[in-house]
PDB file of N, H, CA, C and O in Angstrom:
ATOM      1  N   GLY A   1    -123.341 -53.767 198.019  1.00  0.00           N
ATOM      2  CA  GLY A   1    -124.213 -54.762 198.583  1.00  0.00           C
ATOM      3  C   GLY A   1    -123.850 -56.155 198.118  1.00  0.00           C
ATOM      4  O   GLY A   1    -122.950 -56.330 197.297  1.00  0.00           O
ATOM      5  N   GLY A   2    -124.535 -57.120 198.630  1.00  0.00           N
ATOM      6  H   GLY A   2    -125.267 -56.977 199.296  1.00  0.00           H
ATOM      7  CA  GLY A   2    -124.312 -58.499 198.241  1.00  0.00           C
ATOM      8  C   GLY A   2    -124.587 -58.727 196.766  1.00  0.00           C
ATOM      9  O   GLY A   2    -125.527 -58.162 196.208  1.00  0.00           O
ATOM     10  N   GLY A   3    -123.786 -59.534 196.153  1.00  0.00           N
ATOM     11  H   GLY A   3    -123.023 -59.993 196.607  1.00  0.00           H
ATOM     12  CA  GLY A   3    -123.996 -59.873 194.757  1.00  0.00           C
ATOM     13  C   GLY A   3    -123.327 -58.933 193.777  1.00  0.00           C
ATOM     14  O   GLY A   3    -123.340 -59.194 192.574  1.00  0.00           O
ATOM     15  N   GLN A   4    -122.747 -57.852 194.255  1.00  0.00           N
ATOM     16  H   GLN A   4    -122.737 -57.640 195.232  1.00  0.00           H
ATOM     17  CA  GLN A   4    -122.069 -56.939 193.348  1.00  0.00           C
ATOM     18  C   GLN A   4    -120.699 -57.498 193.008  1.00  0.00           C
ATOM     19  O   GLN A   4    -120.028 -58.075 193.864  1.00  0.00           O
ATOM     20  N   PRO A   5    -120.278 -57.327 191.751  1.00  0.00           N
ATOM     21  CA  PRO A   5    -118.963 -57.837 191.373  1.00  0.00           C
ATOM     22  C   PRO A   5    -117.853 -57.076 192.099  1.00  0.00           C
ATOM     23  O   PRO A   5    -118.004 -55.901 192.433  1.00  0.00           O
ATOM     24  N   ILE A   6    -116.767 -57.747 192.330  1.00  0.00           N
ATOM     25  H   ILE A   6    -116.644 -58.702 192.059  1.00  0.00           H
ATOM     26  CA  ILE A   6    -115.618 -57.118 192.970  1.00  0.00           C
ATOM     27  C   ILE A   6    -114.688 -56.627 191.859  1.00  0.00           C
ATOM     28  O   ILE A   6    -114.012 -57.435 191.222  1.00  0.00           O
ATOM     29  N   PRO A   7    -114.644 -55.305 191.616  1.00  0.00           N
ATOM     30  CA  PRO A   7    -113.778 -54.783 190.547  1.00  0.00           C
ATOM     31  C   PRO A   7    -112.307 -54.990 190.893  1.00  0.00           C
ATOM     32  O   PRO A   7    -111.921 -54.999 192.062  1.00  0.00           O
ATOM     33  N   THR A   8    -111.507 -55.155 189.860  1.00  0.00           N
ATOM     34  H   THR A   8    -111.821 -55.147 188.911  1.00  0.00           H
ATOM     35  CA  THR A   8    -110.097 -55.432 190.103  1.00  0.00           C
ATOM     36  C   THR A   8    -109.220 -54.186 190.022  1.00  0.00           C
ATOM     37  O   THR A   8    -108.129 -54.166 190.591  1.00  0.00           O
ATOM     38  N   THR A   9    -109.677 -53.148 189.325  1.00  0.00           N
ATOM     39  H   THR A   9    -110.563 -53.163 188.863  1.00  0.00           H
ATOM     40  CA  THR A   9    -108.873 -51.927 189.193  1.00  0.00           C
ATOM     41  C   THR A   9    -109.776 -50.704 189.316  1.00  0.00           C
ATOM     42  O   THR A   9    -110.999 -50.806 189.209  1.00  0.00           O
ATOM     43  N   ASN A  10    -109.158 -49.554 189.541  1.00  0.00           N
ATOM     44  H   ASN A  10    -108.165 -49.472 189.628  1.00  0.00           H
ATOM     45  CA  ASN A  10    -109.934 -48.313 189.592  1.00  0.00           C
ATOM     46  C   ASN A  10    -110.573 -47.999 188.247  1.00  0.00           C
ATOM     47  O   ASN A  10    -111.675 -47.452 188.204  1.00  0.00           O
ATOM     48  N   ALA A  11    -109.904 -48.334 187.150  1.00  0.00           N
ATOM     49  H   ALA A  11    -109.009 -48.779 187.185  1.00  0.00           H
ATOM     50  CA  ALA A  11    -110.464 -48.085 185.820  1.00  0.00           C
ATOM     51  C   ALA A  11    -111.765 -48.868 185.634  1.00  0.00           C
ATOM     52  O   ALA A  11    -112.733 -48.341 185.087  1.00  0.00           O
ATOM     53  N   ILE A  12    -111.788 -50.111 186.082  1.00  0.00           N
ATOM     54  H   ILE A  12    -111.001 -50.539 186.526  1.00  0.00           H
ATOM     55  CA  ILE A  12    -113.005 -50.925 185.986  1.00  0.00           C
ATOM     56  C   ILE A  12    -114.090 -50.341 186.880  1.00  0.00           C
ATOM     57  O   ILE A  12    -115.251 -50.276 186.478  1.00  0.00           O
ATOM     58  N   ARG A  13    -113.729 -49.918 188.080  1.00  0.00           N
ATOM     59  H   ARG A  13    -112.785 -49.971 188.406  1.00  0.00           H
ATOM     60  CA  ARG A  13    -114.701 -49.299 188.990  1.00  0.00           C
ATOM     61  C   ARG A  13    -115.320 -48.055 188.354  1.00  0.00           C
ATOM     62  O   ARG A  13    -116.538 -47.878 188.376  1.00  0.00           O
ATOM     63  N   GLU A  14    -114.475 -47.202 187.791  1.00  0.00           N
ATOM     64  H   GLU A  14    -113.486 -47.345 187.773  1.00  0.00           H
ATOM     65  CA  GLU A  14    -114.956 -45.963 187.176  1.00  0.00           C
ATOM     66  C   GLU A  14    -115.873 -46.249 185.992  1.00  0.00           C
ATOM     67  O   GLU A  14    -116.883 -45.569 185.811  1.00  0.00           O
ATOM     68  N   LYS A  15    -115.530 -47.241 185.193  1.00  0.00           N
ATOM     69  H   LYS A  15    -114.709 -47.793 185.340  1.00  0.00           H
ATOM     70  CA  LYS A  15    -116.365 -47.618 184.051  1.00  0.00           C
ATOM     71  C   LYS A  15    -117.743 -48.104 184.515  1.00  0.00           C
ATOM     72  O   LYS A  15    -118.770 -47.742 183.941  1.00  0.00           O
ATOM     73  N   ARG A  16    -117.742 -48.924 185.555  1.00  0.00           N
ATOM     74  H   ARG A  16    -116.908 -49.218 186.021  1.00  0.00           H
ATOM     75  CA  ARG A  16    -119.004 -49.449 186.097  1.00  0.00           C
ATOM     76  C   ARG A  16    -119.847 -48.322 186.692  1.00  0.00           C
ATOM     77  O   ARG A  16    -121.056 -48.272 186.467  1.00  0.00           O
ATOM     78  N   ILE A  17    -119.229 -47.430 187.440  1.00  0.00           N
ATOM     79  H   ILE A  17    -118.247 -47.470 187.623  1.00  0.00           H
ATOM     80  CA  ILE A  17    -119.954 -46.293 188.023  1.00  0.00           C
ATOM     81  C   ILE A  17    -120.597 -45.462 186.926  1.00  0.00           C
ATOM     82  O   ILE A  17    -121.768 -45.098 187.031  1.00  0.00           O
ATOM     83  N   LYS A  18    -119.839 -45.154 185.864  1.00  0.00           N
ATOM     84  H   LYS A  18    -118.888 -45.449 185.778  1.00  0.00           H
ATOM     85  CA  LYS A  18    -120.375 -44.346 184.766  1.00  0.00           C
ATOM     86  C   LYS A  18    -121.535 -45.057 184.078  1.00  0.00           C
ATOM     87  O   LYS A  18    -122.548 -44.432 183.765  1.00  0.00           O
ATOM     88  N   ALA A  19    -121.392 -46.353 183.842  1.00  0.00           N
ATOM     89  H   ALA A  19    -120.569 -46.860 184.097  1.00  0.00           H
ATOM     90  CA  ALA A  19    -122.450 -47.112 183.169  1.00  0.00           C
ATOM     91  C   ALA A  19    -123.735 -47.114 183.998  1.00  0.00           C
ATOM     92  O   ALA A  19    -124.824 -46.935 183.452  1.00  0.00           O
ATOM     93  N   ILE A  20    -123.617 -47.314 185.298  1.00  0.00           N
ATOM     94  H   ILE A  20    -122.733 -47.459 185.742  1.00  0.00           H
ATOM     95  CA  ILE A  20    -124.800 -47.325 186.169  1.00  0.00           C
ATOM     96  C   ILE A  20    -125.434 -45.941 186.219  1.00  0.00           C
ATOM     97  O   ILE A  20    -126.656 -45.817 186.138  1.00  0.00           O
ATOM     98  N   TYR A  21    -124.616 -44.903 186.352  1.00  0.00           N
ATOM     99  H   TYR A  21    -123.623 -45.004 186.418  1.00  0.00           H
ATOM    100  CA  TYR A  21    -125.123 -43.530 186.412  1.00  0.00           C
ATOM    101  C   TYR A  21    -125.828 -43.167 185.109  1.00  0.00           C
ATOM    102  O   TYR A  21    -126.921 -42.601 185.132  1.00  0.00           O
ATOM    103  N   ASP A  22    -125.206 -43.492 183.966  1.00  0.00           N
ATOM    104  H   ASP A  22    -124.319 -43.952 183.947  1.00  0.00           H
ATOM    105  CA  ASP A  22    -125.809 -43.189 182.662  1.00  0.00           C
ATOM    106  C   ASP A  22    -127.125 -43.939 182.468  1.00  0.00           C
ATOM    107  O   ASP A  22    -128.083 -43.380 181.934  1.00  0.00           O
ATOM    108  N   ALA A  23    -127.176 -45.192 182.896  1.00  0.00           N
ATOM    109  H   ALA A  23    -126.398 -45.645 183.329  1.00  0.00           H
ATOM    110  CA  ALA A  23    -128.418 -45.966 182.781  1.00  0.00           C
ATOM    111  C   ALA A  23    -129.511 -45.338 183.635  1.00  0.00           C
ATOM    112  O   ALA A  23    -130.665 -45.267 183.213  1.00  0.00           O
ATOM    113  N   ASP A  24    -129.162 -44.889 184.817  1.00  0.00           N
ATOM    114  H   ASP A  24    -128.225 -44.947 185.161  1.00  0.00           H
ATOM    115  CA  ASP A  24    -130.129 -44.262 185.720  1.00  0.00           C
ATOM    116  C   ASP A  24    -130.685 -42.974 185.124  1.00  0.00           C
ATOM    117  O   ASP A  24    -131.878 -42.699 185.245  1.00  0.00           O
ATOM    118  N   LEU A  25    -129.833 -42.188 184.484  1.00  0.00           N
ATOM    119  H   LEU A  25    -128.864 -42.411 184.385  1.00  0.00           H
ATOM    120  CA  LEU A  25    -130.286 -40.921 183.893  1.00  0.00           C
ATOM    121  C   LEU A  25    -131.354 -41.135 182.821  1.00  0.00           C
ATOM    122  O   LEU A  25    -132.195 -40.264 182.599  1.00  0.00           O
ATOM    123  N   GLY A  26    -131.322 -42.279 182.162  1.00  0.00           N
ATOM    124  H   GLY A  26    -130.639 -42.986 182.342  1.00  0.00           H
ATOM    125  CA  GLY A  26    -132.276 -42.556 181.097  1.00  0.00           C
ATOM    126  C   GLY A  26    -133.616 -43.092 181.568  1.00  0.00           C
ATOM    127  O   GLY A  26    -134.522 -43.279 180.756  1.00  0.00           O
ATOM    128  N   LEU A  27    -133.760 -43.340 182.852  1.00  0.00           N
ATOM    129  H   LEU A  27    -133.025 -43.187 183.511  1.00  0.00           H
ATOM    130  CA  LEU A  27    -135.012 -43.900 183.367  1.00  0.00           C
ATOM    131  C   LEU A  27    -136.074 -42.821 183.522  1.00  0.00           C
ATOM    132  O   LEU A  27    -135.766 -41.704 183.939  1.00  0.00           O
ATOM    133  N   PRO A  28    -137.323 -43.142 183.191  1.00  0.00           N
ATOM    134  CA  PRO A  28    -138.397 -42.149 183.322  1.00  0.00           C
ATOM    135  C   PRO A  28    -138.744 -41.848 184.784  1.00  0.00           C
ATOM    136  O   PRO A  28    -139.226 -40.759 185.094  1.00  0.00           O
ATOM    137  N   LEU A  29    -138.508 -42.786 185.659  1.00  0.00           N
ATOM    138  H   LEU A  29    -138.116 -43.671 185.407  1.00  0.00           H
ATOM    139  CA  LEU A  29    -138.835 -42.612 187.077  1.00  0.00           C
ATOM    140  C   LEU A  29    -137.585 -42.921 187.885  1.00  0.00           C
ATOM    141  O   LEU A  29    -137.154 -44.071 187.962  1.00  0.00           O
ATOM    142  N   ARG A  30    -137.003 -41.884 188.490  1.00  0.00           N
ATOM    143  H   ARG A  30    -137.353 -40.949 188.428  1.00  0.00           H
ATOM    144  CA  ARG A  30    -135.723 -42.062 189.175  1.00  0.00           C
ATOM    145  C   ARG A  30    -135.804 -41.872 190.679  1.00  0.00           C
ATOM    146  O   ARG A  30    -134.872 -42.239 191.394  1.00  0.00           O
ATOM    147  N   LYS A  31    -136.884 -41.313 191.170  1.00  0.00           N
ATOM    148  H   LYS A  31    -137.641 -41.015 190.590  1.00  0.00           H
ATOM    149  CA  LYS A  31    -136.987 -41.001 192.596  1.00  0.00           C
ATOM    150  C   LYS A  31    -138.157 -41.769 193.197  1.00  0.00           C
ATOM    151  O   LYS A  31    -139.296 -41.624 192.754  1.00  0.00           O
ATOM    152  N   SER A  32    -137.874 -42.581 194.201  1.00  0.00           N
ATOM    153  H   SER A  32    -136.949 -42.699 194.561  1.00  0.00           H
ATOM    154  CA  SER A  32    -138.908 -43.450 194.761  1.00  0.00           C
ATOM    155  C   SER A  32    -140.084 -42.667 195.329  1.00  0.00           C
ATOM    156  O   SER A  32    -141.221 -43.135 195.264  1.00  0.00           O
ATOM    157  N   HIS A  33    -139.833 -41.488 195.884  1.00  0.00           N
ATOM    158  H   HIS A  33    -138.909 -41.108 195.937  1.00  0.00           H
ATOM    159  CA  HIS A  33    -140.939 -40.720 196.467  1.00  0.00           C
ATOM    160  C   HIS A  33    -141.869 -40.140 195.402  1.00  0.00           C
ATOM    161  O   HIS A  33    -142.940 -39.630 195.730  1.00  0.00           O
ATOM    162  N   GLU A  34    -141.468 -40.212 194.124  1.00  0.00           N
ATOM    163  H   GLU A  34    -140.597 -40.626 193.857  1.00  0.00           H
ATOM    164  CA  GLU A  34    -142.332 -39.773 193.032  1.00  0.00           C
ATOM    165  C   GLU A  34    -143.013 -40.956 192.334  1.00  0.00           C
ATOM    166  O   GLU A  34    -143.811 -40.748 191.420  1.00  0.00           O
ATOM    167  N   ASN A  35    -142.718 -42.164 192.737  1.00  0.00           N
ATOM    168  H   ASN A  35    -142.070 -42.333 193.479  1.00  0.00           H
ATOM    169  CA  ASN A  35    -143.267 -43.367 192.129  1.00  0.00           C
ATOM    170  C   ASN A  35    -144.739 -43.508 192.522  1.00  0.00           C
ATOM    171  O   ASN A  35    -145.050 -43.568 193.711  1.00  0.00           O
ATOM    172  N   PRO A  36    -145.652 -43.562 191.543  1.00  0.00           N
ATOM    173  CA  PRO A  36    -147.080 -43.673 191.856  1.00  0.00           C
ATOM    174  C   PRO A  36    -147.413 -44.906 192.704  1.00  0.00           C
ATOM    175  O   PRO A  36    -148.294 -44.839 193.561  1.00  0.00           O
ATOM    176  N   ALA A  37    -146.731 -46.014 192.482  1.00  0.00           N
ATOM    177  H   ALA A  37    -146.015 -46.068 191.786  1.00  0.00           H
ATOM    178  CA  ALA A  37    -147.000 -47.224 193.271  1.00  0.00           C
ATOM    179  C   ALA A  37    -146.591 -47.024 194.729  1.00  0.00           C
ATOM    180  O   ALA A  37    -147.297 -47.463 195.636  1.00  0.00           O
ATOM    181  N   VAL A  38    -145.471 -46.372 194.954  1.00  0.00           N
ATOM    182  H   VAL A  38    -144.897 -46.016 194.217  1.00  0.00           H
ATOM    183  CA  VAL A  38    -145.019 -46.106 196.325  1.00  0.00           C
ATOM    184  C   VAL A  38    -145.968 -45.123 196.999  1.00  0.00           C
ATOM    185  O   VAL A  38    -146.306 -45.285 198.172  1.00  0.00           O
ATOM    186  N   LYS A  39    -146.397 -44.107 196.262  1.00  0.00           N
ATOM    187  H   LYS A  39    -146.123 -43.975 195.309  1.00  0.00           H
ATOM    188  CA  LYS A  39    -147.356 -43.137 196.817  1.00  0.00           C
ATOM    189  C   LYS A  39    -148.642 -43.840 197.242  1.00  0.00           C
ATOM    190  O   LYS A  39    -149.166 -43.583 198.326  1.00  0.00           O
ATOM    191  N   THR A  40    -149.147 -44.725 196.390  1.00  0.00           N
ATOM    192  H   THR A  40    -148.722 -44.935 195.510  1.00  0.00           H
ATOM    193  CA  THR A  40    -150.373 -45.467 196.702  1.00  0.00           C
ATOM    194  C   THR A  40    -150.168 -46.367 197.914  1.00  0.00           C
ATOM    195  O   THR A  40    -151.040 -46.448 198.779  1.00  0.00           O
ATOM    196  N   LEU A  41    -149.035 -47.039 197.984  1.00  0.00           N
ATOM    197  H   LEU A  41    -148.327 -46.973 197.281  1.00  0.00           H
ATOM    198  CA  LEU A  41    -148.730 -47.906 199.122  1.00  0.00           C
ATOM    199  C   LEU A  41    -148.808 -47.124 200.432  1.00  0.00           C
ATOM    200  O   LEU A  41    -149.400 -47.591 201.406  1.00  0.00           O
ATOM    201  N   TYR A  42    -148.217 -45.949 200.452  1.00  0.00           N
ATOM    202  H   TYR A  42    -147.736 -45.570 199.661  1.00  0.00           H
ATOM    203  CA  TYR A  42    -148.252 -45.141 201.675  1.00  0.00           C
ATOM    204  C   TYR A  42    -149.653 -44.603 201.952  1.00  0.00           C
ATOM    205  O   TYR A  42    -150.104 -44.620 203.098  1.00  0.00           O
ATOM    206  N   GLU A  43    -150.343 -44.128 200.921  1.00  0.00           N
ATOM    207  H   GLU A  43    -149.977 -44.114 199.990  1.00  0.00           H
ATOM    208  CA  GLU A  43    -151.681 -43.565 201.120  1.00  0.00           C
ATOM    209  C   GLU A  43    -152.673 -44.613 201.620  1.00  0.00           C
ATOM    210  O   GLU A  43    -153.496 -44.327 202.490  1.00  0.00           O
ATOM    211  N   GLU A  44    -152.595 -45.828 201.068  1.00  0.00           N
ATOM    212  H   GLU A  44    -151.927 -46.060 200.361  1.00  0.00           H
ATOM    213  CA  GLU A  44    -153.612 -46.835 201.360  1.00  0.00           C
ATOM    214  C   GLU A  44    -153.225 -47.847 202.447  1.00  0.00           C
ATOM    215  O   GLU A  44    -154.103 -48.473 203.041  1.00  0.00           O
ATOM    216  N   PHE A  45    -151.932 -48.014 202.712  1.00  0.00           N
ATOM    217  H   PHE A  45    -151.219 -47.506 202.230  1.00  0.00           H
ATOM    218  CA  PHE A  45    -151.549 -49.067 203.645  1.00  0.00           C
ATOM    219  C   PHE A  45    -150.611 -48.593 204.758  1.00  0.00           C
ATOM    220  O   PHE A  45    -150.912 -48.764 205.940  1.00  0.00           O
ATOM    221  N   LEU A  46    -149.500 -48.009 204.390  1.00  0.00           N
ATOM    222  H   LEU A  46    -149.255 -47.870 203.431  1.00  0.00           H
ATOM    223  CA  LEU A  46    -148.499 -47.627 205.393  1.00  0.00           C
ATOM    224  C   LEU A  46    -148.848 -46.327 206.118  1.00  0.00           C
ATOM    225  O   LEU A  46    -148.383 -46.079 207.230  1.00  0.00           O
ATOM    226  N   LYS A  47    -149.660 -45.516 205.481  1.00  0.00           N
ATOM    227  H   LYS A  47    -150.038 -45.717 204.577  1.00  0.00           H
ATOM    228  CA  LYS A  47    -150.180 -44.250 206.030  1.00  0.00           C
ATOM    229  C   LYS A  47    -149.177 -43.108 206.040  1.00  0.00           C
ATOM    230  O   LYS A  47    -149.511 -42.026 205.559  1.00  0.00           O
ATOM    231  N   LYS A  48    -147.960 -43.284 206.564  1.00  0.00           N
ATOM    232  H   LYS A  48    -147.688 -44.164 206.955  1.00  0.00           H
ATOM    233  CA  LYS A  48    -147.006 -42.172 206.557  1.00  0.00           C
ATOM    234  C   LYS A  48    -145.570 -42.697 206.595  1.00  0.00           C
ATOM    235  O   LYS A  48    -145.298 -43.742 207.186  1.00  0.00           O
ATOM    236  N   PRO A  49    -144.649 -41.954 205.953  1.00  0.00           N
ATOM    237  CA  PRO A  49    -143.242 -42.336 206.024  1.00  0.00           C
ATOM    238  C   PRO A  49    -142.751 -42.273 207.468  1.00  0.00           C
ATOM    239  O   PRO A  49    -143.150 -41.397 208.235  1.00  0.00           O
ATOM    240  N   LEU A  50    -141.900 -43.195 207.819  1.00  0.00           N
ATOM    241  H   LEU A  50    -141.575 -43.908 207.197  1.00  0.00           H
ATOM    242  CA  LEU A  50    -141.319 -43.287 209.163  1.00  0.00           C
ATOM    243  C   LEU A  50    -142.356 -43.574 210.242  1.00  0.00           C
ATOM    244  O   LEU A  50    -142.077 -43.426 211.432  1.00  0.00           O
ATOM    245  N   GLY A  51    -143.554 -43.985 209.825  1.00  0.00           N
ATOM    246  H   GLY A  51    -143.780 -44.105 208.858  1.00  0.00           H
ATOM    247  CA  GLY A  51    -144.584 -44.360 210.786  1.00  0.00           C
ATOM    248  C   GLY A  51    -144.303 -45.740 211.360  1.00  0.00           C
ATOM    249  O   GLY A  51    -143.372 -46.424 210.937  1.00  0.00           O
ATOM    250  N   GLU A  52    -145.115 -46.137 212.324  1.00  0.00           N
ATOM    251  H   GLU A  52    -145.872 -45.581 212.667  1.00  0.00           H
ATOM    252  CA  GLU A  52    -144.901 -47.417 213.006  1.00  0.00           C
ATOM    253  C   GLU A  52    -144.967 -48.596 212.035  1.00  0.00           C
ATOM    254  O   GLU A  52    -144.107 -49.475 212.061  1.00  0.00           O
ATOM    255  N   LYS A  53    -145.997 -48.610 211.176  1.00  0.00           N
ATOM    256  H   LYS A  53    -146.697 -47.896 211.155  1.00  0.00           H
ATOM    257  CA  LYS A  53    -146.170 -49.740 210.254  1.00  0.00           C
ATOM    258  C   LYS A  53    -145.031 -49.791 209.232  1.00  0.00           C
ATOM    259  O   LYS A  53    -144.479 -50.862 208.978  1.00  0.00           O
ATOM    260  N   SER A  54    -144.677 -48.652 208.647  1.00  0.00           N
ATOM    261  H   SER A  54    -145.125 -47.782 208.853  1.00  0.00           H
ATOM    262  CA  SER A  54    -143.597 -48.660 207.659  1.00  0.00           C
ATOM    263  C   SER A  54    -142.265 -49.033 208.311  1.00  0.00           C
ATOM    264  O   SER A  54    -141.459 -49.745 207.713  1.00  0.00           O
ATOM    265  N   HIS A  55    -142.039 -48.560 209.518  1.00  0.00           N
ATOM    266  H   HIS A  55    -142.695 -47.982 210.003  1.00  0.00           H
ATOM    267  CA  HIS A  55    -140.796 -48.909 210.213  1.00  0.00           C
ATOM    268  C   HIS A  55    -140.735 -50.420 210.476  1.00  0.00           C
ATOM    269  O   HIS A  55    -139.704 -51.054 210.250  1.00  0.00           O
ATOM    270  N   HIS A  56    -141.828 -50.978 210.946  1.00  0.00           N
ATOM    271  H   HIS A  56    -142.665 -50.463 211.129  1.00  0.00           H
ATOM    272  CA  HIS A  56    -141.878 -52.410 211.258  1.00  0.00           C
ATOM    273  C   HIS A  56    -141.668 -53.271 210.009  1.00  0.00           C
ATOM    274  O   HIS A  56    -140.975 -54.286 210.066  1.00  0.00           O
ATOM    275  N   LEU A  57    -142.264 -52.868 208.885  1.00  0.00           N
ATOM    276  H   LEU A  57    -142.827 -52.043 208.839  1.00  0.00           H
ATOM    277  CA  LEU A  57    -142.218 -53.697 207.682  1.00  0.00           C
ATOM    278  C   LEU A  57    -141.016 -53.434 206.775  1.00  0.00           C
ATOM    279  O   LEU A  57    -140.579 -54.334 206.058  1.00  0.00           O
ATOM    280  N   LEU A  58    -140.483 -52.226 206.797  1.00  0.00           N
ATOM    281  H   LEU A  58    -140.838 -51.495 207.379  1.00  0.00           H
ATOM    282  CA  LEU A  58    -139.465 -51.865 205.814  1.00  0.00           C
ATOM    283  C   LEU A  58    -138.050 -51.730 206.364  1.00  0.00           C
ATOM    284  O   LEU A  58    -137.092 -51.814 205.596  1.00  0.00           O
ATOM    285  N   HIS A  59    -137.892 -51.528 207.638  1.00  0.00           N
ATOM    286  H   HIS A  59    -138.670 -51.460 208.262  1.00  0.00           H
ATOM    287  CA  HIS A  59    -136.561 -51.291 208.196  1.00  0.00           C
ATOM    288  C   HIS A  59    -135.921 -52.594 208.651  1.00  0.00           C
ATOM    289  O   HIS A  59    -136.604 -53.561 208.987  1.00  0.00           O
ATOM    290  N   THR A  60    -134.615 -52.594 208.654  1.00  0.00           N
ATOM    291  H   THR A  60    -134.060 -51.808 208.381  1.00  0.00           H
ATOM    292  CA  THR A  60    -133.863 -53.773 209.055  1.00  0.00           C
ATOM    293  C   THR A  60    -132.704 -53.356 209.954  1.00  0.00           C
ATOM    294  O   THR A  60    -132.401 -52.169 210.076  1.00  0.00           O
ATOM    295  N   ASP A  61    -132.082 -54.303 210.560  1.00  0.00           N
ATOM    296  H   ASP A  61    -132.329 -55.267 210.461  1.00  0.00           H
ATOM    297  CA  ASP A  61    -130.922 -54.037 211.398  1.00  0.00           C
ATOM    298  C   ASP A  61    -129.671 -54.514 210.676  1.00  0.00           C
ATOM    299  O   ASP A  61    -129.702 -55.503 209.944  1.00  0.00           O
ATOM    300  N   TYR A  62    -128.598 -53.821 210.884  1.00  0.00           N
ATOM    301  H   TYR A  62    -128.572 -53.018 211.479  1.00  0.00           H
ATOM    302  CA  TYR A  62    -127.319 -54.178 210.281  1.00  0.00           C
ATOM    303  C   TYR A  62    -126.591 -55.172 211.178  1.00  0.00           C
ATOM    304  O   TYR A  62    -126.509 -54.992 212.393  1.00  0.00           O
ATOM    305  N   THR A  63    -126.071 -56.209 210.563  1.00  0.00           N
ATOM    306  H   THR A  63    -126.138 -56.354 209.576  1.00  0.00           H
ATOM    307  CA  THR A  63    -125.258 -57.181 211.278  1.00  0.00           C
ATOM    308  C   THR A  63    -123.910 -57.260 210.583  1.00  0.00           C
ATOM    309  O   THR A  63    -123.829 -57.652 209.420  1.00  0.00           O
ATOM    310  N   LYS A  64    -122.862 -56.892 211.287  1.00  0.00           N
ATOM    311  H   LYS A  64    -122.928 -56.573 212.233  1.00  0.00           H
ATOM    312  CA  LYS A  64    -121.534 -56.930 210.694  1.00  0.00           C
ATOM    313  C   LYS A  64    -121.132 -58.377 210.424  1.00  0.00           C
ATOM    314  O   LYS A  64    -121.289 -59.257 211.271  1.00  0.00           O
ATOM    315  N   ARG A  65    -120.613 -58.593 209.227  1.00  0.00           N
ATOM    316  H   ARG A  65    -120.485 -57.879 208.539  1.00  0.00           H
ATOM    317  CA  ARG A  65    -120.170 -59.927 208.832  1.00  0.00           C
ATOM    318  C   ARG A  65    -118.755 -59.824 208.275  1.00  0.00           C
ATOM    319  O   ARG A  65    -118.347 -58.782 207.761  1.00  0.00           O
ATOM    320  N   GLY A  66    -118.034 -60.899 208.385  1.00  0.00           N
ATOM    321  H   GLY A  66    -118.365 -61.745 208.802  1.00  0.00           H
ATOM    322  CA  GLY A  66    -116.682 -60.926 207.838  1.00  0.00           C
ATOM    323  C   GLY A  66    -116.716 -61.095 206.329  1.00  0.00           C
ATOM    324  O   GLY A  66    -117.758 -61.398 205.749  1.00  0.00           O
ATOM    325  N   LYS A  67    -115.574 -60.897 205.707  1.00  0.00           N
ATOM    326  H   LYS A  67    -114.728 -60.651 206.179  1.00  0.00           H
ATOM    327  CA  LYS A  67    -115.471 -61.095 204.262  1.00  0.00           C
ATOM    328  C   LYS A  67    -115.439 -62.588 203.962  1.00  0.00           C
ATOM    329  O   LYS A  67    -114.945 -63.394 204.751  1.00  0.00           O
ATOM    330  N   TYR A  68    -115.975 -62.927 202.807  1.00  0.00           N
ATOM    331  H   TYR A  68    -116.377 -62.272 202.166  1.00  0.00           H
ATOM    332  CA  TYR A  68    -115.915 -64.309 202.358  1.00  0.00           C
ATOM    333  C   TYR A  68    -114.566 -64.514 201.676  1.00  0.00           C
ATOM    334  O   TYR A  68    -114.283 -63.844 200.683  1.00  0.00           O
ATOM    335  N   PRO A  69    -113.741 -65.401 202.169  1.00  0.00           N
ATOM    336  CA  PRO A  69    -112.387 -65.571 201.609  1.00  0.00           C
ATOM    337  C   PRO A  69    -112.400 -65.911 200.122  1.00  0.00           C
ATOM    338  O   PRO A  69    -111.551 -65.419 199.379  1.00  0.00           O
ATOM    339  N   GLU A  70    -113.337 -66.737 199.670  1.00  0.00           N
ATOM    340  H   GLU A  70    -114.027 -67.137 200.274  1.00  0.00           H
ATOM    341  CA  GLU A  70    -113.348 -67.139 198.259  1.00  0.00           C
ATOM    342  C   GLU A  70    -113.658 -65.960 197.343  1.00  0.00           C
ATOM    343  O   GLU A  70    -113.178 -65.937 196.209  1.00  0.00           O
ATOM    344  N   ALA A  71    -114.440 -64.984 197.790  1.00  0.00           N
ATOM    345  H   ALA A  71    -114.830 -65.002 198.710  1.00  0.00           H
ATOM    346  CA  ALA A  71    -114.764 -63.818 196.968  1.00  0.00           C
ATOM    347  C   ALA A  71    -113.575 -62.864 196.885  1.00  0.00           C
ATOM    348  O   ALA A  71    -113.385 -62.207 195.861  1.00  0.00           O
ATOM    349  N   ALA A  72    -112.795 -62.782 197.917  1.00  0.00           N
ATOM    350  H   ALA A  72    -112.950 -63.317 198.748  1.00  0.00           H
ATOM    351  CA  ALA A  72    -111.659 -61.858 197.950  1.00  0.00           C
ATOM    352  C   ALA A  72    -110.530 -62.313 197.027  1.00  0.00           C
ATOM    353  O   ALA A  72    -109.693 -61.505 196.623  1.00  0.00           O
ATOM    354  N   ASN A  73    -110.506 -63.588 196.697  1.00  0.00           N
ATOM    355  H   ASN A  73    -111.186 -64.244 197.025  1.00  0.00           H
ATOM    356  CA  ASN A  73    -109.415 -64.119 195.872  1.00  0.00           C
ATOM    357  C   ASN A  73    -109.722 -64.110 194.384  1.00  0.00           C
ATOM    358  O   ASN A  73    -108.909 -64.587 193.592  1.00  0.00           O
ATOM    359  N   ARG A  74    -110.848 -63.591 193.990  1.00  0.00           N
ATOM    360  H   ARG A  74    -111.508 -63.203 194.633  1.00  0.00           H
ATOM    361  CA  ARG A  74    -111.211 -63.598 192.556  1.00  0.00           C
ATOM    362  C   ARG A  74    -110.519 -62.499 191.812  1.00  0.00           C
ATOM    363  O   ARG A  74    -110.707 -62.357 190.604  1.00  0.00           O
TER     364      ARG A  74
END
């Protein structure tokens, strides 16, 4: 996604992947559908996953964009 660093080698990519995965494993809450705040949001406001209100407020459309030349040269 936007804002992620552009790794220069596979070794750097692998190190970053491992660090993110290891950090995630240590979190007490890892699954959004088990998050009490998300459950409350759906119960009290959105009503159901993939419903009209949740689709309108949470979904987006993809727009293909070109690469930024200055980021590719780093």
